[in-house]
N, C-alpha and C positions, 0 to 999 in steps of 0.2 A: 184637723183633729184636736187642735189646742184651743178652739173656741171655748169660752166659758171659764177662762183663768180668773177673771174678775169676780165671777159669781160663785166660785167654789165647785163648779162641775168637774174640773180635773181632779181635785182632791177627793171628791166623793167617788169618782170612777176608780181612782187608784186604790182607795180603801176597800171598795166593794170587790173589785177584781182580785186584789191582793189577799184579802181574807178568804174569799172563795177558793183561791188557788191553795192557800195554806191549809184550809180544811180538807181539801181533796188530796193533799200530799203530806199528811201528818208525820209519817215516818221520816221523810226527807228533812223536815224542819226540826223534828224532835230528836232524831238520832243521827242525822247527817253530820259529817265532819264540816267544821267551819274553816274557811280558807280566805284570808284577806287577799285581794288582788291589787296589783300595781298597774300604773299607767306610765306611758312614756310619751315624750313630745312636749310641745310648747305650753300646753295647758294641763299638764298632768296633776297639778295641785288643785285643779277644779273638779275632781271627780272622787267619789268614794264608792268602792265596789267590793263585793265579797261573793264567795260561792258557798253553797251547801251541797255536799256530795255523799251519796251512798254508792254501793257497788253498781246499782242499776240506773240511778237518776242524778241529775245535776240541775241546780238552779243558780243563776247568776243574778245578782241585784246590783243595779247601777244607778247612782244618784249624783247629779251635779251639785257642786257647792260653790259658794261665793259667786253666784250667777250674775249679779249686777256688775261686778268687776270684770268678769269674763266677757260680758256683752258691751264693754266699753262705757259703763255708766248708765246704760239704758235698761230699764226694767222690762225684759222680754224673755220668753222661753229660749234657752240655749239650744237651738236646733241646727243640724246640718254641718256640712263641711266648712261653710263660710265662718262659722263660729269656732269649731274644733280643730280645723286644719289637719295636721298630721299626727294629732294626739291619738294614741291607741291604748286600748285595754289589753294588757299582756295576760296570756293564759299559760298555765303549766302544761307540759306535753300531754298529760293524761286527760286534760279537758279540751285540748285543741282539735282532736280528731272527730268532733261531733258537730252536728248542725243544731242550732238553737232556735226555738220558736218564741217570739216575743208575745207574752200573754196580753199585753196592752194593745198592740197594733196588729197582730197576726203575721207580722213579717218573719221570714225565716232567714237566718244569718249563718254563714259558714266562716269560721276563722281563717285568716290568711297570715302570711308572715309579715310582721311589721318591721320596718327598717328604722332603727333608732336614728335620731337626728345626727347629722355630721358623720354618718357612716357610709363608706363607699357602696354604690349600688350592687356591687358583686358580693357584699357581705350580708347574709341573711340574718335577721334578728329573730326574736322569739315569736311564736305564733300569737296572734291576737285579733282584735276587732277594732276597726277605726271607729272612734266615738262619733264622728260625723255621720257614719252610716247607721250606727247603733241608735243614735238619738236624732235621726233624721226627721221623724214625724211626731215624736212625743218626748217630753222632757225627762222622763225616767224610764228605766227598763227593768222588766222581770222576764228573764230568759230561761226557758226550760228545755232540757234534753233528756231523752230516755234511751 
């Protein structure tokens, strides 16, 4: 799905899908509350994420940052658990009990409980999504829940 990185096809696809989604959900982007999201784990500084929320809808936007450093100096899309390891996007409780549809890939994701690094397995962390699952097939995510 990431073929075309060199010729701009990914960028064109993201712009097309993103603008179409925004147009179809004007109230969510125009009046929805903005909520920055945090990540936990070894690569938490390599992701920028936020949510827009109304009473009925939520959209999560997830974008990697500093990707060449994340990929060990190699210029490649940061995909999968091999790259992200145990890094997770944390969600506040009111956003965690939903399933999310990835607008770019069609994948449906359900948040699970993330365990912060160096925490005993018996201690549950905050609900979240593993970035390796979230960014398994495509380098950015636009997740929608109604």
